[in-house]
ZARO-352174 format. One record per residue: x, y, z of N, C-alpha, C, O in turn; residue in one letter. Coordinates in steps of 0.02 Angstrom, whole numbers, plus 50000, padded with zeros to 5 digits. Each point is the difference from the previous one (the first is absolute). Example, Ala and Ser with C-alpha at 12.3 -4.5 7.8 and 13.67 -1.06 7.14 Angstrom:
// ZARO-352174
506604971650390499555005950000500455006050000500524999950033a;499305005449931500425005950003499615005550037500255005550008s;
//
This chain:
// ZARO-352174
432324235852480500515002349906500085005350003499635003550034m;500954999549929500035008849989499565001049937500045005449972a;499544989950003499605003649937499324997850022499884994150011v;499765009749994499385000250003499404995849934500194998349944k;499325001250074499544996749968499845005549934500024998049942g;499855007750071499615006649974500655001849938499895000649940l;500825000050093500605001449954499924992049920500055000349939d;499864996050093499934994349958499625001649948500145002349944i;499284996150084498975003349960500245005249949499894999449940f;500475006550090500275006949962500454995749940500315004149966k;499774991250021500504996949925499934996449985500444997449966l;498804998750048499564996349951499765001249983499755005050024t;499944992249908499425003349935499395002350016499695004649974p;500114990950080499125006050046499834997449962499805004549963k;500044987749992499684998149964499304994850032499444998549980t;500895000250068499634991050046499974996649951499464997949980n;501434999949972499684993349958500154995950000500084997149947c;500104999150124499914997050039500364994649945499684995649971k;500885005450022500474995649962500624996950060500364995049997e;499575009850051500614999550032499604993750043500454996050012c;498925001250016499754996950046499395003650044499664995950031g;500205009249975499925006450040499715001449973500085001049940f;499015000750116499455002649950500215007349998499895002849947p;500274999350080500225009649988500985001649991500394995350007t;499775009549984500415002749996500455003050063500615001050007c;498685000050045500315002350073500324995450007500614999449996m;498714994350024500264992850030500604997049983500254996350043a;500075004449900500444997449969500615003850020500494996650014f;499535008649989500285006050041500214999550079500535002150022s;498864994150023500394999050058500054996350020500264999750055m;499514994849908500134992149975500924999950019500324996550039k;499855008149922500695000349947500565005650096500554999150027a;499105003949981500345004550050500124996250054500265003250047a;499654991349962499814996150069500574993249998500144995550040t;500135006449888500324996449960499794991349983500394995349989g;499095004750012499524993349983499944997349944499844994149996g;500285009949943499995000149931500535003249974500175004750036v;500274994249901500625003249984499785005649949499624998349954p;500575008450049499845004049949499854997049944499415001249986i;500864995349972500114998149926499414996750000500004997049947e;499385001650088499334995149979499665005049951499594998449958k;500665008250055499455008049971500444997649940500594998750011c;499065000549907500414999549961499905008049971500205000349942p;499585005250079500155008349993500315003750025499945006149996y;500484990450039500545004850039500545003149968500184994949969i;500105008150018500595001649968500764998450053500175002250055s;500164992949898500704996750020500045005750068499914999050060e;500285007649899500345004250050499775000950066500355002050046e;498874995949955499635000950056500084992150047500064999350061s;499924997149900500144993150000500745000250047500054998850060k;500265002249912500945000050036499975005850071500514999750035e;499015004749985499925005850040499564993950058500154998350057l;499545000649920499414996650047500214991950028499724997550048l;500914998449905500064992950030500184999450049499684996650040s;500895006549974500474999550011499514999850101499904995450040e;499895015249962499785001850072499174995250015499765000250057a;499964996649899499334993549995500414993050044499854995150034t;500475006649952500524988349981499745000050088499735004450034a;500494988749984500114998150059500385000350006500424999749955p;499755001550125500795005350058500364994349977500525001649971p;499384992350032500264995649972499934996349939499524996949978m;501465004849984499914996749949499654993349969499674997150043k;500335000149904499554993549983500934998649960500155004549961s;500304990950047500424995249975499834992349984499774995350033i;500465005849892499934994249984500654996349981500485002549970k;499434990350055500844998549976499614992549995499424998450014v;501134998149962500034996249945499684998149942499445002249993g;500754994649968499345000049938499544993649972500094994650028a;499435005749921499754995849968499604998150060499935004750040g;499734988549981499584998650046500355000850078499685001950049d;500824996749951500445003050067499935007150022500165002350055a;499545001549889499955008550024499745000250073499854994250016q;500075008850019499585004450084500355002049984500504999649964v;498945005950095500055006750008500075001950064499514998850036t;501085004449996500105002650068499715007750031499965005349970l;499964993950061499855009050018499195003150000499494997750024g;500645007349944499235002349976499454999850074499394999450005g;501065001250037499415003050082499915004849995500325004949980e;498964994050048499755006250045499795003350068499805005750012t;500294988650033499814999650067500614994950025500204994649979v;499985009550075500534993550050499604995050031500314995049984l;498985002150067499744995849992499704997749943499925003449949f;499904990450059499334997949972499375001450003499564999749956r;500405002750129499214998350005499635007949974499395000850007h;501005004249967500405004250001499395005449913499675005049987e;500664986449976499304999649946500494992549958499634995150000k;500865003649978500404994949967500704999649994500275005250018t;500104990649966500545001149976500074996949943499564995749996l;500785004249959499864999249947500314995849964499724996149961v;500965004150050500574993349959500534996150051500445000550043n;499364997349936500564994950088500674998449985500384999249953k;499585000650121500914998649982500424997449955499544998149964n;500835000550013500564994149961500394995150054500545002350020l;499334993249999500524994950031500744998949948499934998449941f;500715002550088500644999549964500464993150041499964996850053a;500275003349915500754993950020500805003149955500125002149944i;500234996750114500645001349981500534995449942499784994349989e;500575006649992500384995149978500645003849949499835004849965l;500674993650034500585005350001500354993249913499794995849960s;500805007650059500494995549925500374997250050500014993849995d;500385008650062500334997850046499654990150006500384995650020a;499045003049965499694993750015500044997049931499885002049943m;500374991350092500044995749967499664997549934499415000050018s;500604998349928499134996649955499534995750027499404999149988d;500944998650047499604992450040499805002150063499674995950031a;500475011150005499725002550055499315005249954499485001350030d;500605000649910499555006249951499284993449991499404999350008v;501044998349976499354994249972499394998650070499395001150005d;501104995950037499434999350054499845003650026499554999450041a;500735005349947499535008150044499354999649936499414999250016a;500785001349926499255001249954499874994049998499864999949940c;500074995250075499574991550004499555001550047499424998149997a;500855006050056499835000450080499235004849992499404999850013k;501105003949960499165004449971499425000949971499565004350002l;500564989349963499244998349965499684995850039499494997649975q;500705000150101499764994150043499625004650051499564997650034k;500615009049971499485002050045499445003849994499665002950042v;500294996449875499275003049945499254994850049499984993950010n;499575011050009499564996650003499325004149990499965005749977y;499444989750047499515005649952499494998350079499754995350030d;500315013449977499715001250062499165004749978500075005349970r;499264992550046499525002049983499775003049943499615004549989i;500814991049969499915001149914500755005649965500165001249942g;500035000150098500605003449991500844998749991500265000150056e;500194998949897500514996550035500535004149995500195005149972m;499994989650073500435007650046500974996450009500244995050026m;499975009249948500844997749979500295006050012499735005550007f;501244991649994500255006649995500185003849932500344997149958v;499495007550034500115004149938500455000549966500014998349941e;500665005650105500545003150007500604997049998500154997750055v;500315001349897500744997750043500455006349995500015003149947v;500414999150114500435004350007500854997849970500344997250043a;499885003649913500844998249980500485002350025500085005349968v;500424994350080500385005250015500744998449967500414995449997r;499515009349989500924998549970500665000250056500165003750046f;500044992049932500774999450051500475003349972500235005750006v;499944986849941500715003249972499874995649910500325003249958a;499454993150022499884998449945499695000449960499674995149984d;500295011749976499575004849963499744995949937499535002649970a;500744990350003499634996149937499574995850017499524997249974a;500855003050097499434991050033499475004550050499594997250038k;500475008749957499565005850056499424999449918499434997749997f;500875004449962499475002649965499544993649944499505000349963a;501054993850057499884993249973499074995750029499584996549972a;500525007350109499524999750059499405004050006499474997250016l;500565010049971499515005049984499574993249920499474997150008v;500845002449945499634997549959499654993250014499474998149974k;500964997950079499494994949995499455001850050499494996749991k;500485006950050499585003050059499145001049965499454998050019v;500795006249918499455000149925499874993749967499494998049972v;501094999350038499664991849961499494997050063499534996749977e;500485003950092499674995850036499245006050003499564999550043c;500445004349916499405002150011499775004550065499495000550032g;501255002949971499995003750076500135006449994500434999849957k;499475007750061500235006549973500404999350044499934998250059i;500775004149897500695004150042500065005550063499565004250008p;500854995550023500245004650014500854998949997500334995550026m;499855009149942500825003749999500625001150033500425002749964i;499734996250081500045004050087500885000749962500304995649970v;499835008750039500555002449953500025007150019499455002750004t;501355002550014500065006649981500444998449942500135005449975v;500074991350002500385002049938499414999349944499614995449987d;500465010249989499635003149927500044994549961499524996649981a;501455001949997499904993349962499894994949983499834997349948e;500335000350122499644993150025499384998849986499814994849973v;499645012750053499324998049976499565001149977499404999750015a;501125003049910499815003049906500314993449954499984999949939k;500304994750101500124994449966499534993350010499784995949960a;500155004850115499404999350026499264999449993499684994750002a;500175009349993499525005649964499634997849930499435000249976v;501264997650007499874998349917499574994149983499604999949954a;500564992950106499534995749989499424999350030499604995449998g;500375012050044499404997750060499355002849949499444998350021a;500565004749935499205001849992499735006250017500285000550055g;499445003849940499405003250005499855000250074500084994550027a;499695010850017499764997050066500304997850065499804998050055g;501125003649899500494997650070500035002750050500035006149993a;499974992250059500465005350035500775002250031500394995750021i;499735009849978500655000950001500315002750086500245005250020i;499664990250001500355004850083500735001850010500414997550038m;499645006249932500565004250005500325006450000500605001049997g;498755004950006500085004849988500445004650074499714999950054a;500975003649940499955003250080500225008549971499695003149956t;500854999250077500175007250000500355000849927499955003849953k;500514989050068500674999549946499744995749952500294994849988d;499265006649987500054995849938499225004949984500075002749945n;499624998150069499125001649987500145001049932499444999949974a;501055001149972499855006649933500044992049951499704997649952a;500795000750087500104992449937499494995850035499504999949964a;500434997650075499204996850013499375000649945499654996049968m;500415013050041499385000549961499914997049917499544998149963v;501225002850035499715002649926500164992549994500064999349940e;500064993350095500104994049987499194998350007499744996549957v;499945005550088499304997850011499485004549953499404999050011a;500795006149938499645002849960500054993849953499554996049988k;501155003949985499914996249924499994992150035500254996449958a;499585000150094499784996049991499344998650030499874994450020a;499695010649984499445001450023499694995850083499554997450033d;500985004349963499764996750102500035004550045500125005949989a;499754990650081499845001150038500505005350067500144996850051v;499985006849948500715003550043500014998650076499555003850018l;500604994350019500155001650067500385004550050500565001549980g;499245001550090500505005449982500334996050071499894994450022v;500455009949996500394996550085500305006150011500245003549955s;499754998250125500455003650013500085000950075499474997650021a;500885004350030500494999350073499195002450035499894997850056d;499795004649925499325004950046499644999249956500024998049941s;499455004750112499335001649964499845008949940499675002649954i;501124998250120499765008549965500615000349932499945004749960e;500474991750032500354997049947499704998049947500225002649948a;499134991950042499794998049979499555003849947499884998849941l;499875007650112499495004149963500205002949951499685000249947h;501035003350063500645003049943500024995949942499875001949943d;500324991950076500264995849977499425000249931500135000849940l;499134998050095499465000349926499955005749978499865001349941v;500225001550089499855009049973500504999949941499775001649946e;500814997050057500565001849961499594992849941499615002049956e;500464993550046499804993849951499145004349964500065000849939i;499375001350082499525002049974500315008349954499755001949947e;500655000750078500315004949932500334998749952500145004149956k;500004990550046500574993849946499394999349948500184999149942l;499145001150071499454998049978500044992150017499984996049953g;500115001250129499624993049985499724998950027500355000150051y;498934997849971499665000250018499374992250041499494999350034k;501124996349922499614993850003500854995950063500504997149979n;499325004450091500434999050065499474994350034499414998749988l;501134998450062499734998050073500595000350028500575000249977v;499154999650098500465003050049500184998150052499575000950043l;501114995649983500104998050031500025003350078500195005650018n;499544989150021499825004550061500684997250065499985001150060v;500424996249913500485000650026500254989450011499674994949987g;501065006250042500284991049978500334998150066500244994349999e;499875011250098500264998350009500015000150080500374997350041t;498795008949969500045000350093498974997549970499725002149949s;500064994350094499104996149976499615006150029499495001849971i;500755001950094499815005050020499625005049945499435001049981k;501225001550005500225006149934499874998549932499935005049965e;499994988049997499944996949955498875001749992499715002949954a;499894992750130499625001149986499775007450024499425000649981y;500785005450051499825007050027499845001549921499485002349976a;501224995549983499995005349938499374998649953499735004349965n;500064987550041499444999049948499375003350017499575002749966a;500504996350107499275003150024500215009449986499625004749996v;500834995250002500055008650013499725002349926499475003149993n;501024994449947500145000449932499184998249978499955001449940i;499464996350084499484998549982499645001850015499474998649974r;500555006850090499455006550037500295005349970499685004950017t;500624996149959500235006449946499885002049934499985005049963a;499914988150038499734998549903499145000650025499665004449973a;500054991650073499264997950005499895007350026499575003249970i;500774999950085499495003850047500405008249969499725005549995k;500844993249991500445008050002499855002549918499875005849981g;500194987049972499705004049942500734999149978500075001449940s;500514996750091500575001949955500124991949942500004993850004d;500055009749965499884997649936500934994149978500104995049966r;500405010250083500524996249985500144993250025500394995849976t;499155003550091499964994350057499664995149965499984994350023f;499665007449908499374997549966500004992649954499494997649976g;501035000250018500164994149992499994992050029499784999250057y;500414996249912499604993250055501054998250038500585001349984p;499124996050059500734997650027500374992150012499764994449993s;500855007550024500124994449992500474997250060500445003950018v;499514989050021500144999550075500374993349974499724995949963v;501085003450064500484995249989500044996550074500544999750029f;498734996950007500034997150055500224994950016499854996850051v;500765000849883500514992550010500585004350030500234998050053n;500045007949919500425006050039500015001650069500454999050041k;498735004649972499764997550087500214998450042500255002950049l;499664990749934499874990750031500634999850004500134998450059a;500505002549901500274999149981500444991550026500524998150027a;498894999449943500124991449989499444998350046499904994049994g;499785008050040499654997550061499084998449944499615004549985d;500314990050002499494997449956499355002150054499495002949983i;500664995150076498955002050020500115007450013499515003650013n;501154999149984499535007850038500095003849912499875006049992l;500344990249958499715000149950499275000949977499675004949983q;500194987450025499315003650035499565004450017499485001849974i;500905000450094499555002550035500115009149951499465002749987a;500904999550000500315003849963499695001149942499895005849982l;499884987649972499585002849947499295000350005499645004149973a;500174990950067499275002150045499895009750006499705003949964s;500734997350105500125007750010499745002149924499405000649987a;501275000649950499745003249948499514999449966499655004749983f;500264990650005499294995849981499465007250002499815003349952v;499994997950133499585002350031500075008949994499545003950013l;501274998549960500255005650035500365002049929500495003550013r;499454995649919500035004249939500524994149963500005001949941y;500254994750061500534998049975499584995949935499574995549998g;500825008949945499654998449938500374991649953499734995949963s;501095005150068500174995749962500544998750056500455003950018v;499304985150022500404999350062500464994249988499754994549988i;500875006350014500444996349967500174993850068500085003150053v;500014988849956500184997350039500464994049951499934997849943m;500565001050115500624996249986499544993049957500284998249949e;499284999350063499544994249987499085000850007499605004250021e;500394990749954499105001650011499944990650013500034996749948m;499915000250106499644995349968499544998050042500055003350051d;499314991149953499395000650015499845001650068499395000850006f;500914999850044499715001450064500225006350006499685003450040n;500925000149926499725010049988499455000849962499565004050016a;500394991549917499475000949940499255002250035499725005449999a;500154990350021499314996350044499865006550054499485002749981l;500714999650058499925006550017499955004149977499565003650022p;500734998249933500645008749995499105001449909499555004049988l;500724990649987499275000649961499275003249999499755004749971f;499984989850083499485000450048499865006650044499455002650013g;501064999050004500055009950011499855002949934499425001549985l;500934999149990500095005449932499325001049960499805005049970r;499754985350041499565003249939499395002750044499605004149977q;500354992550106499775005450053499715004849978499475001749974n;501255000950053500315008049989499635004349946499675005150003i;500484991749955499965002449925499474998149974500064998649940f;499215000750092499284994949959499775008750026500205003650046t;499274997349897499515006749997499464997950065499504996549994d;500725006650065499525000250053499325003949975499685002050048p;500134998949911499335005149984499524993149968499395000449995q;501074992149982499804996949935500114994950043500564999050023k;498794996549995500104992750008500414995349957500015000949940p;500194996050077500504995949959499504994950011499824997950055m;499894999649874499634997250005500054993549912500505000949966r;499044994050011500164995549959499325003149962499595004050022v;500444993249922499324996949961499484998950029500124994150011e;499265006850016499514996150014499634993749938499605001349956p;500664992850059499534997649949500364989850016500374997250040k;499395001749926500134989050051500814997949959500165000349941v;500114998250100500884996949970499774992450021499514998050032y;501114998049933499854993350028500864997950023500565002249985e;499244993350052500704997650008500254991549999499534996450019f;500905001149969499914990749999499944999249953500124994149988n;499665010049944499684998649945499214995650029500044993950008k;499475008750002499524997850033499514996749948499945003049946p;499674990750063499844996149977499045001549943499774997649948t;499955007950110499584999949990499494998150045499425000749982g;500774996150091499744998150040500355001450070499984996950053k;500535011649920500074998150081499875007550041499605004149979d;500814996850084499245002150053500405008549966500555000849974p;498965003850040500015007649995500075002350092499674998250048v;500905006349946500045002950034499905007250014499835002649947l;500185002050100500085005849966500295006850062499905000350061v;500375003049908500255006650041500105007049979499645000549951t;500715006250060499895004349997500585000349933500424995849981v;499375011949991500695002149959500575001350018500544997749980d;499295007050068500765000950039500364997249983499794994349996f;501065006349977500324995549949500464996750028500434996849969a;499495004150146500554995850034499634995649994500134994549975l;499315007650049499484994250003500064993749952500224994450012s;499455008549920500214994249952500584996549997500024994049986y;500405009050025500914994649950500054997550091500304994750009f;499515007750035500204995950081499524992949974500334994849994v;498925004749991499454997050002500314996349931500234994350008v;499785007549951500394997649932500654993849992500074994949966a;500355008650087500514997250003499944991850054500324994749999g;499015008150047499894990450036499594996549938500044993850002e;499735007649967499424997849976500464995549927499864994449981i;500685010049990500494994449965500274996750053499924993949996e;500415008150058500394995850031499364991950016500114994049993r;499445008650024499744992550015499824995249951499784994650020s;500285006449922499964995049951499424998749948499884998449942k;499775003850131499294999149969499475004649943500015006150009v;499744992449959499905005749958499225001250020499524997050026p;500645008749946499385005250042499835007349934500315001149949a;499165002050076499795008649990499975002850034499594999150045y;500855006349956499755004550051499745007349961500235002949951l;499154998850098499455004949948500365004050051500184999050058a;499875008349881500085005850044499705007149976500165003549952i;499424997250091499635006849997500035005649994500544999850028p;499385006049960500135006149997499794999750096499434999450023d;501335001450022499545004850057500495005350045500055001850059a;500354999949860500135009450018500884999050016500235004350037g;500184991249941500334998750005500364999050096500585000850018g;498954997750017500135000050063500394993650023500334997249956y;499694999950114500224994450023499254997150039499555003650020s;500454992349982499314994150002499555002650077499394999949999v;500945002050061499435004150012499895006750016499595002050042l;500985003249905499725006049992499314999649987499485001250030t;500804995549883499354999149949499554998850021499515001749967a;500394995350090499414996250044499695004650037499405001649998w;501015000450036499865006950031499835006249978499965004750039a;499914996149886500155005349976499214998149941499835003949956a;499844990450057499444996349961500305001349942499675004149967g;501144993049988500164997949952499954992549973499984998049942k;500004998450121500214992349991499444997950044500154997050051f;499075004449933499534995750033499894994749957500154999849941g;499484994550105499234996449964499845005049940500514998649968s;499215005549997499795002749950500424999549953499894997049947t;500875007050075500224999549929500224995249978500075000149939v;500174992950102500344995450000499384996849949500124998449942i;499375001050083499384996949957499895000949917499894996249953a;500245013350061499975000549937500394999849927499934999949939n;500665000250130500525000349935500084989949955500044997349944f;499955001250125499884989549981499585000149936500174998449943i;499125004550087499485003849922500275000849926500044996549949k;500095008950069500455002449948500664996849959500014997649943e;500355003050088500604996649985499704993649973500404997749959a;499114998750048499674992349981500474991950006500144995149966d;499955008150109500734995650021499564991250020500214994750023v;499205007449955499714993850018499914993649921499774994350003a;500535010049928500154997649955500714995950006500064994549973s;500475008550063500515001149996500204990250021500384996549968l;499165001150103500174995750028499324995050022499515002750027t;500504989149958499514997350053499904999650074499454999050027t;501115001950005500155005250071499415002050012499615000349953s;500175001550110499615002650020500225004550070499625003350034r;501004995749974500325001350076500055008649976499915002349944k;500255000850114499995005949991500355003250068499655001450049l;501094999549951500405000650063500055006150023500405003749970i;499234998950087500185007450010500725000650038500434996050021l;499505009249978500855000950068499904997850081499414998449992p;500665000950049499764997750055499765006250036499454999750029g;501005007549973500045005450037499175002049983499665002850044k;500064995749891499325002150003499514991049977499844996449953v;500115004250127499814991450005499205003649986499614997049964a;500155010650073499494999750036499515003249940499455002750008v;500994996049918499425000949943499834992949955499734999449945l;500484996550096499934991649954499135000550004499794999849942q;499605000850109499605001250022499515003249905499724996449959g;500375011450040499695003549955500444996649938499634996149969d;500785004050013500254995449938499804993349990499964998849939l;499904996550097499434994749992499405000949992499614996349969a;500225010650069499134999049935500065005449960499525002449970e;501115000050027500205003249903500074997149986499765001249944l;500444994150052500354992749939499794993450038500414997050034l;498955001149959499754995750032500554994349967500454997850036p;499484999849887500474994849967500604998550034500274994549996e;500045012050050500564999050000500154996150101499755001650054w;500724993749927500174998950088500405004450008500435000649957e;499555004350106500405005550002500454995950072499784996750046v;500805005049939500604998150045500435006950041500285005049977i;499644992850085500495005950021500664997649994500024994350023v;500615007849954500674999150012500075002650063499675003350039g;501304992049958500485002550039500115008650018500025004049953p;500064998350117500185005849978500555001949958500075004349957n;500414990350074500565004849975500394996849899499984994149982e;500195009249994500124994149932500434996350023499834994749974a;500585004350054500624994550028499564994649999500234994649981m;499145005850038499814992650031499554998049941499614995350006q;500445009149924499654998849944500044992949980499494996949987l;501314999450009500154994849973499974995350009500144995749958p;499665003050101499584995550053499444999350000499734995049978k;499965010250046499235001349969499674995349931499534996249990f;500875005849985499885000849914500154991449981499664997449955l;500914998450087499984993549966499724998150056500544997750020r;499035000950036499794996650038499315000549974499644995450017d;500155008449952499135002849964500144995749920499614998849953m;501025000050056500064994349912499804991850012499724995349972q;500585006450086500104993150036499584995249978500034994350024a;
//
């Protein structure tokens, strides 16, 4: 960062008041210098100093809010190029494209199809967040379509280079819409439209050099609520632009390129849906903040949403669920107890198979550090003592008259020790794989 911790420290009250959440003014200053905390956290730094320091200590990539209300999400704000360096903080959004040239029936069908691809994966709802609406010919129909997108709960992306058409359409879009239409020929007019509507302005140019110049021009007009189009004609150039823009911002500290990017993979793939899915996967990995596709069906959603979730989870924090006893299929107080770890993926896979079995059961989840079964066992976090203590502390015996305790098959070695620690329980070794649970539970119930 351009500003050092000592530079910030000189502007603090040096009283160690702790109102910022840090024990000393020096600790706050050092954290602020790395961009880890905003300058505004200190209530005693003057407004003039805040203005001078805020941009210098901000992340190299600007955070841009799109959408409004419950649908509002943040793009950008990244500080590293790769997930393993620290973490990626704001996931990319997926979009489909509609236009005013489409019939009402086709639009309704596309909107209905969007709802069918929603699904829950490891406790997180997956869905398409954005709908891009491209202007073709009918301004009134275009504006109505944008309004319909908002009513469907999606973030509208208004795709037009006509400032008057954009102005009319964004009036029904609400705050946080994306206007994808600023070029070298209309930049000033589009900035005025975006400012008036509190919208995010999308910037497009014929080359990466021209894009850099255009962003500088727009910033001089006083607008920095931007997203950048990486290109729509060449796959090679679009991919290179996405990588170079992000690298320039993160590694080169080029704040002109410090904005989220938009990728129209539907245009790059020229109608080839399989190529669109492949390109969308590539741009999830390499810096597409909003990825626009022709459509999204479940065959595309399943791998793309899963890939996105995997990339944008924090590698420093295991995905885990709350350690406690969960109930499935309305247990009656005389049903068996299964045990597994608190790793989120393990929990949701096992939970799904228990539900599929239709057999009432309890699932005991001790604190295993958020690791998978074998990893937790190898680390000493999912041993017989851990399980026995949890069964006792959670008073599982009071929940059910059954004394059947089912272990994951992969830790069958724990059966003997656990039987000694819990003599009143019948410790049963379950299947190795979760997919075998439904038959296992039904056979046990028979």
